[in-house]
DOSE-167572 format. One record per residue (C-alpha): residue number from 0; residue in one letter; chain; z, y, x. Coordinates in nm, 4 decimals. Example, Ala and Ser with C-alpha at 12.3 -4.5 7.8 and 13.67 -1.06 7.14 Angstrom:
# DOSE-167572
+------+------+-------+----------+----------+----------+
| resi | resn | chain |       c3 |       c2 |       c1 |
+------+------+-------+----------+----------+----------+
|    0 |    A |     A |   0.7800 |  -0.4500 |   1.2300 |
|    1 |    S |     A |   0.7140 |  -0.1060 |   1.3670 |
+------+------+-------+----------+----------+----------+
***
This chain:
# DOSE-167572
+------+------+-------+----------+----------+----------+
| resi | resn | chain |       c3 |       c2 |       c1 |
+------+------+-------+----------+----------+----------+
|    0 |    X |     A |  -0.3669 |   0.1550 |   2.0603 |
|    1 |    X |     A |  -0.0346 |   0.3099 |   2.0377 |
|    2 |    X |     A |  -0.0648 |   0.6534 |   1.9191 |
|    3 |    X |     A |   0.1044 |   0.9381 |   2.1058 |
|    4 |    X |     A |   0.3711 |   1.1720 |   1.9880 |
|    5 |    X |     A |   0.2814 |   1.5077 |   1.9014 |
|    6 |    X |     A |   0.4889 |   1.8094 |   1.8660 |
|    7 |    X |     A |   0.5333 |   1.9158 |   1.5241 |
|    8 |    X |     A |   0.3800 |   1.6076 |   1.3387 |
|    9 |    X |     A |   0.6993 |   1.6257 |   1.0840 |
|   10 |    X |     A |   0.6718 |   1.9912 |   1.0338 |
|   11 |    X |     A |   0.2935 |   2.0034 |   0.9773 |
|   12 |    X |     A |   0.3310 |   1.7057 |   0.7359 |
|   13 |    X |     A |   0.5914 |   1.8834 |   0.5286 |
|   14 |    X |     A |   0.3051 |   2.1865 |   0.5105 |
|   15 |    X |     A |   0.0371 |   2.0018 |   0.4318 |
|   16 |    X |     A |  -0.0869 |   1.9938 |   0.0382 |
|   17 |    X |     A |  -0.1587 |   1.6345 |   0.0183 |
|   18 |    X |     A |   0.1562 |   1.5166 |   0.2136 |
|   19 |    X |     A |   0.5199 |   1.4549 |   0.0318 |
|   20 |    X |     A |   0.8291 |   1.4276 |   0.2565 |
|   21 |    X |     A |   1.1534 |   1.3086 |   0.1574 |
|   22 |    X |     A |   1.0253 |   1.2236 |  -0.1764 |
|   23 |    X |     A |   1.3720 |   1.0729 |  -0.2455 |
|   24 |    X |     A |   1.5448 |   1.4423 |  -0.1779 |
|   25 |    X |     A |   1.2954 |   1.5885 |  -0.4748 |
|   26 |    X |     A |   1.4568 |   1.6811 |  -0.7698 |
|   27 |    X |     A |   1.1556 |   1.5244 |  -1.0163 |
|   28 |    X |     A |   0.9727 |   1.1518 |  -0.9522 |
|   29 |    X |     A |   0.6596 |   1.0725 |  -0.8227 |
|   30 |    X |     A |   0.5051 |   1.0413 |  -1.1343 |
|   31 |    X |     A |   0.4993 |   1.3878 |  -1.2475 |
|   32 |    X |     A |   0.2965 |   1.5022 |  -0.9214 |
|   33 |    X |     A |  -0.0370 |   1.4829 |  -1.0834 |
|   34 |    X |     A |   0.0524 |   1.6112 |  -1.3755 |
|   35 |    X |     A |  -0.1325 |   1.4025 |  -1.6144 |
|   36 |    X |     A |  -0.1239 |   1.0398 |  -1.7443 |
|   37 |    X |     A |  -0.3794 |   0.8295 |  -1.5799 |
|   38 |    X |     A |  -0.2555 |   0.5109 |  -1.3873 |
|   39 |    X |     A |  -0.0431 |   0.4674 |  -1.0756 |
|   40 |    X |     A |  -0.1536 |   0.2987 |  -0.7740 |
|   41 |    X |     A |   0.0638 |   0.2543 |  -0.4769 |
|   42 |    X |     A |  -0.0370 |   0.1368 |  -0.1082 |
|   43 |    X |     A |   0.2446 |   0.0559 |   0.0964 |
|   44 |    X |     A |   0.1066 |   0.1195 |   0.4494 |
|   45 |    X |     A |  -0.1582 |   0.3356 |   0.4401 |
|   46 |    X |     A |  -0.2027 |   0.3805 |   0.8192 |
|   47 |    X |     A |  -0.4980 |   0.6327 |   0.9043 |
|   48 |    X |     A |  -0.6018 |   0.6621 |   0.5134 |
|   49 |    X |     A |  -0.8965 |   0.5070 |   0.4985 |
|   50 |    X |     A |  -0.8574 |   0.2622 |   0.2412 |
|   51 |    X |     A |  -0.6260 |   0.4680 |   0.0067 |
|   52 |    X |     A |  -0.9110 |   0.7818 |   0.0582 |
|   53 |    X |     A |  -1.2039 |   0.5556 |   0.0070 |
|   54 |    X |     A |  -1.0348 |   0.3930 |  -0.3103 |
|   55 |    X |     A |  -0.9860 |   0.7185 |  -0.4522 |
|   56 |    X |     A |  -1.3238 |   0.8815 |  -0.4503 |
|   57 |    X |     A |  -1.4504 |   0.5690 |  -0.6127 |
|   58 |    X |     A |  -1.1899 |   0.5648 |  -0.8809 |
|   59 |    X |     A |  -1.1184 |   0.9553 |  -0.9844 |
|   60 |    X |     A |  -0.9335 |   0.8465 |  -1.3176 |
|   61 |    X |     A |  -0.6580 |   0.6448 |  -1.1008 |
|   62 |    X |     A |  -0.3875 |   0.8522 |  -0.9093 |
|   63 |    X |     A |  -0.2906 |   0.7388 |  -0.5625 |
|   64 |    X |     A |   0.0207 |   0.7546 |  -0.3534 |
|   65 |    X |     A |  -0.0143 |   0.5906 |   0.0045 |
|   66 |    X |     A |   0.3142 |   0.5529 |   0.1532 |
|   67 |    X |     A |   0.3163 |   0.5734 |   0.5665 |
|   68 |    X |     A |   0.6796 |   0.5152 |   0.7635 |
|   69 |    X |     A |   0.5451 |   0.6257 |   1.0831 |
|   70 |    X |     A |   0.5259 |   0.9797 |   1.1316 |
|   71 |    X |     A |   0.2630 |   0.9628 |   1.4153 |
|   72 |    X |     A |   0.0481 |   0.7733 |   1.1875 |
|   73 |    X |     A |   0.1263 |   1.0036 |   0.8927 |
|   74 |    X |     A |  -0.0215 |   1.2615 |   1.0648 |
|   75 |    X |     A |  -0.2852 |   1.1103 |   1.1895 |
|   76 |    X |     A |  -0.3576 |   1.0312 |   0.8255 |
|   77 |    X |     A |  -0.2905 |   1.3743 |   0.7134 |
|   78 |    X |     A |  -0.5224 |   1.5391 |   0.9817 |
|   79 |    X |     A |  -0.8108 |   1.3126 |   0.8672 |
|   80 |    X |     A |  -0.8130 |   1.4776 |   0.5063 |
|   81 |    X |     A |  -1.1242 |   1.6696 |   0.4515 |
|   82 |    X |     A |  -1.2042 |   1.9595 |   0.2315 |
|   83 |    X |     A |  -1.4169 |   1.7687 |  -0.0404 |
|   84 |    X |     A |  -1.1191 |   1.4834 |  -0.0743 |
|   85 |    X |     A |  -1.0879 |   1.4104 |  -0.4277 |
|   86 |    X |     A |  -0.7054 |   1.5626 |  -0.5904 |
|   87 |    X |     A |  -0.5955 |   1.2247 |  -0.6872 |
|   88 |    X |     A |  -0.4226 |   1.0958 |  -0.3974 |
|   89 |    X |     A |  -0.1027 |   1.2149 |  -0.1921 |
|   90 |    X |     A |  -0.0042 |   1.0727 |   0.1580 |
|   91 |    X |     A |   0.3767 |   1.0082 |   0.1245 |
|   92 |    X |     A |   0.5866 |   0.9888 |   0.4991 |
|   93 |    X |     A |   0.8561 |   0.7356 |   0.3437 |
|   94 |    X |     A |   0.9512 |   0.3536 |   0.3663 |
|   95 |    X |     A |   0.8109 |   0.1349 |   0.1059 |
|   96 |    X |     A |   1.1785 |   0.0311 |  -0.0408 |
|   97 |    X |     A |   1.2515 |   0.3614 |  -0.2027 |
|   98 |    X |     A |   0.9989 |   0.2811 |  -0.4890 |
|   99 |    X |     A |   1.2974 |   0.2290 |  -0.7242 |
|  100 |    X |     A |   1.4389 |   0.5941 |  -0.6241 |
|  101 |    X |     A |   1.1490 |   0.7840 |  -0.6564 |
|  102 |    X |     A |   0.9459 |   0.6371 |  -0.9436 |
|  103 |    X |     A |   0.9971 |   0.6023 |  -1.3177 |
|  104 |    X |     A |   1.0878 |   0.1738 |  -1.3943 |
|  105 |    X |     A |   0.7229 |   0.0172 |  -1.5319 |
|  106 |    X |     A |   0.5221 |   0.2979 |  -1.4244 |
|  107 |    X |     A |   0.3041 |   0.1903 |  -1.1483 |
|  108 |    X |     A |  -0.0141 |  -0.0171 |  -1.2487 |
|  109 |    X |     A |  -0.0960 |  -0.1751 |  -0.8826 |
|  110 |    X |     A |   0.0566 |  -0.2419 |  -0.5465 |
|  111 |    X |     A |  -0.1468 |  -0.2524 |  -0.2425 |
|  112 |    X |     A |  -0.0145 |  -0.4574 |   0.0579 |
|  113 |    X |     A |  -0.3042 |  -0.3836 |   0.3314 |
|  114 |    X |     A |  -0.2388 |  -0.5879 |   0.6693 |
|  115 |    X |     A |   0.1465 |  -0.5456 |   0.6607 |
|  116 |    X |     A |   0.3540 |  -0.5883 |   0.9282 |
|  117 |    X |     A |   0.4184 |  -0.9754 |   0.9898 |
|  118 |    X |     A |   0.7465 |  -0.9595 |   1.1222 |
|  119 |    X |     A |   0.7158 |  -1.3364 |   1.2891 |
|  120 |    X |     A |   1.0518 |  -1.4008 |   1.3662 |
|  121 |    X |     A |   1.2513 |  -1.5790 |   1.0774 |
|  122 |    X |     A |   1.5750 |  -1.3657 |   1.1287 |
|  123 |    X |     A |   1.3309 |  -1.0675 |   1.0428 |
|  124 |    X |     A |   1.1710 |  -1.2608 |   0.7474 |
|  125 |    X |     A |   1.4000 |  -0.9638 |   0.5035 |
|  126 |    X |     A |   1.1597 |  -0.6942 |   0.6454 |
|  127 |    X |     A |   0.8159 |  -0.8850 |   0.4876 |
|  128 |    X |     A |   0.6727 |  -0.6755 |   0.2128 |
|  129 |    X |     A |   0.6447 |  -1.0299 |   0.0118 |
|  130 |    X |     A |   1.0267 |  -1.0781 |   0.0449 |
|  131 |    X |     A |   1.1802 |  -1.1795 |  -0.2915 |
|  132 |    X |     A |   1.3668 |  -0.8722 |  -0.2227 |
|  133 |    X |     A |   1.0786 |  -0.6490 |  -0.2265 |
|  134 |    X |     A |   0.9422 |  -0.8431 |  -0.5247 |
|  135 |    X |     A |   1.2363 |  -0.7847 |  -0.7285 |
|  136 |    X |     A |   1.1716 |  -0.4172 |  -0.6917 |
|  137 |    X |     A |   0.7934 |  -0.4573 |  -0.7672 |
|  138 |    X |     A |   0.9145 |  -0.6003 |  -1.0839 |
|  139 |    X |     A |   1.1223 |  -0.3337 |  -1.1915 |
|  140 |    X |     A |   0.8420 |  -0.0664 |  -1.0789 |
|  141 |    X |     A |   0.5146 |  -0.2064 |  -1.1841 |
|  142 |    X |     A |   0.3880 |  -0.2052 |  -1.5355 |
|  143 |    X |     A |   0.3974 |  -0.5069 |  -1.7839 |
|  144 |    X |     A |   0.0887 |  -0.6402 |  -1.6381 |
|  145 |    X |     A |   0.1348 |  -0.4870 |  -1.3265 |
|  146 |    X |     A |  -0.0562 |  -0.6332 |  -1.0173 |
|  147 |    X |     A |  -0.0087 |  -0.7026 |  -0.6273 |
|  148 |    X |     A |  -0.3447 |  -0.7017 |  -0.4122 |
|  149 |    X |     A |  -0.2276 |  -0.8426 |  -0.0636 |
|  150 |    X |     A |  -0.4537 |  -0.8701 |   0.2108 |
|  151 |    X |     A |  -0.3828 |  -1.0230 |   0.5866 |
|  152 |    X |     A |  -0.5328 |  -1.1845 |   0.8906 |
|  153 |    X |     A |  -0.1631 |  -1.3535 |   0.9192 |
|  154 |    X |     A |  -0.1853 |  -1.6840 |   0.7932 |
|  155 |    X |     A |   0.2042 |  -1.7026 |   0.8470 |
|  156 |    X |     A |   0.2376 |  -1.4310 |   0.6453 |
|  157 |    X |     A |   0.0038 |  -1.5229 |   0.3772 |
|  158 |    X |     A |   0.1354 |  -1.9003 |   0.3589 |
|  159 |    X |     A |   0.4620 |  -1.7118 |   0.3041 |
|  160 |    X |     A |   0.3797 |  -1.4686 |   0.0284 |
|  161 |    X |     A |   0.2209 |  -1.7244 |  -0.2047 |
|  162 |    X |     A |   0.5342 |  -1.9549 |  -0.1657 |
|  163 |    X |     A |   0.7391 |  -1.6118 |  -0.2042 |
|  164 |    X |     A |   0.5636 |  -1.5309 |  -0.5528 |
|  165 |    X |     A |   0.5396 |  -1.8778 |  -0.6652 |
|  166 |    X |     A |   0.9482 |  -1.8999 |  -0.6423 |
|  167 |    X |     A |   0.9582 |  -1.5300 |  -0.8227 |
|  168 |    X |     A |   0.7529 |  -1.6819 |  -1.0939 |
|  169 |    X |     A |   0.3869 |  -1.4372 |  -1.0605 |
|  170 |    X |     A |   0.1096 |  -1.5664 |  -1.1576 |
|  171 |    X |     A |  -0.1287 |  -1.6066 |  -0.8896 |
|  172 |    X |     A |  -0.4978 |  -1.4415 |  -1.0274 |
|  173 |    X |     A |  -0.6759 |  -1.4910 |  -0.7149 |
|  174 |    X |     A |  -0.5803 |  -1.6848 |  -0.3643 |
|  175 |    X |     A |  -0.8940 |  -1.6710 |  -0.1313 |
|  176 |    X |     A |  -0.8437 |  -1.7541 |   0.2957 |
|  177 |    X |     A |  -1.1496 |  -1.6223 |   0.3759 |
|  178 |    X |     A |  -1.2433 |  -1.3449 |   0.1731 |
|  179 |    X |     A |  -1.5654 |  -1.1997 |   0.3129 |
|  180 |    X |     A |  -1.7160 |  -1.5192 |   0.2763 |
|  181 |    X |     A |  -1.6103 |  -1.5489 |  -0.0826 |
|  182 |    X |     A |  -1.7672 |  -1.3826 |  -0.4445 |
|  183 |    X |     A |  -1.4375 |  -1.1753 |  -0.4629 |
|  184 |    X |     A |  -1.5806 |  -0.9974 |  -0.1625 |
|  185 |    X |     A |  -1.7863 |  -0.7298 |  -0.4107 |
|  186 |    X |     A |  -1.6552 |  -0.4083 |  -0.4438 |
|  187 |    X |     A |  -1.4424 |  -0.4372 |  -0.1502 |
|  188 |    X |     A |  -1.2869 |  -0.1212 |   0.0582 |
|  189 |    X |     A |  -1.2036 |  -0.2382 |   0.4172 |
|  190 |    X |     A |  -0.8973 |  -0.0766 |   0.5780 |
|  191 |    X |     A |  -0.9241 |   0.0107 |   0.9549 |
|  192 |    X |     A |  -0.7531 |  -0.3013 |   1.1129 |
|  193 |    X |     A |  -0.9938 |  -0.5147 |   0.8400 |
|  194 |    X |     A |  -1.3101 |  -0.3600 |   1.0160 |
|  195 |    X |     A |  -1.1805 |  -0.4583 |   1.3593 |
|  196 |    X |     A |  -1.0790 |  -0.8067 |   1.2269 |
|  197 |    X |     A |  -1.3730 |  -0.8997 |   1.0616 |
|  198 |    X |     A |  -1.6052 |  -0.8012 |   1.3862 |
|  199 |    X |     A |  -1.3589 |  -0.9816 |   1.5853 |
|  200 |    X |     A |  -1.4605 |  -1.3000 |   1.3419 |
|  201 |    X |     A |  -1.1276 |  -1.3442 |   1.2048 |
|  202 |    X |     A |  -1.0883 |  -1.4437 |   0.8301 |
|  203 |    X |     A |  -0.9529 |  -1.2430 |   0.5770 |
|  204 |    X |     A |  -0.6625 |  -1.3563 |   0.3527 |
|  205 |    X |     A |  -0.6666 |  -1.2078 |  -0.0398 |
|  206 |    X |     A |  -0.4340 |  -1.2646 |  -0.3312 |
|  207 |    X |     A |  -0.3502 |  -1.1321 |  -0.6240 |
|  208 |    X |     A |  -0.0256 |  -1.1506 |  -0.8645 |
|  209 |    X |     A |   0.0203 |  -1.0415 |  -1.1799 |
|  210 |    X |     A |   0.3980 |  -1.0083 |  -1.3155 |
|  211 |    X |     A |   0.4604 |  -1.2899 |  -1.5866 |
|  212 |    X |     A |   0.5020 |  -1.1077 |  -1.9239 |
+------+------+-------+----------+----------+----------+
***
């Protein structure tokens, strides 16, 4: 369902205590936001925030940033924040292609790519978040043992991502084409899309890739 535009969405995000807008224009790196040395995990495309919020609750000693490029979706995510939500996550209204600008090198422990836009046209492949151009950026901002965790229902995107990761010399620690009928389902936190797809009977692909040291 297409979200409707609400007047003042951007202004609402600017004033929200758990939202960060235009991080590239700030005079500090996002590493400094939490004022601690806890590991940093980043979700690119956090949607309405279910995965971001639930994962932050389960892991209070990890700092989370959920990037969302749609103002309508980021607004919905911020509107769903509860008073008793943990203080270890922020919603970032921005594109994920600025990671190198807003984080210190080798400072992110994990990047989540949950049900990213598959960009099915070959002419749009460079927009896929597992295109080699993005992988090169991830290598700069991820720690030496940093990981990418990816989930998708799109088989073409999944196979493409595996090829890109192999060509770019990443270690594939986990690969499954049916997550919910695999041993890897333990401790899985579902996104809004994932709940919908599982209910429809679709198989969920998952991979974990690690930088080779």
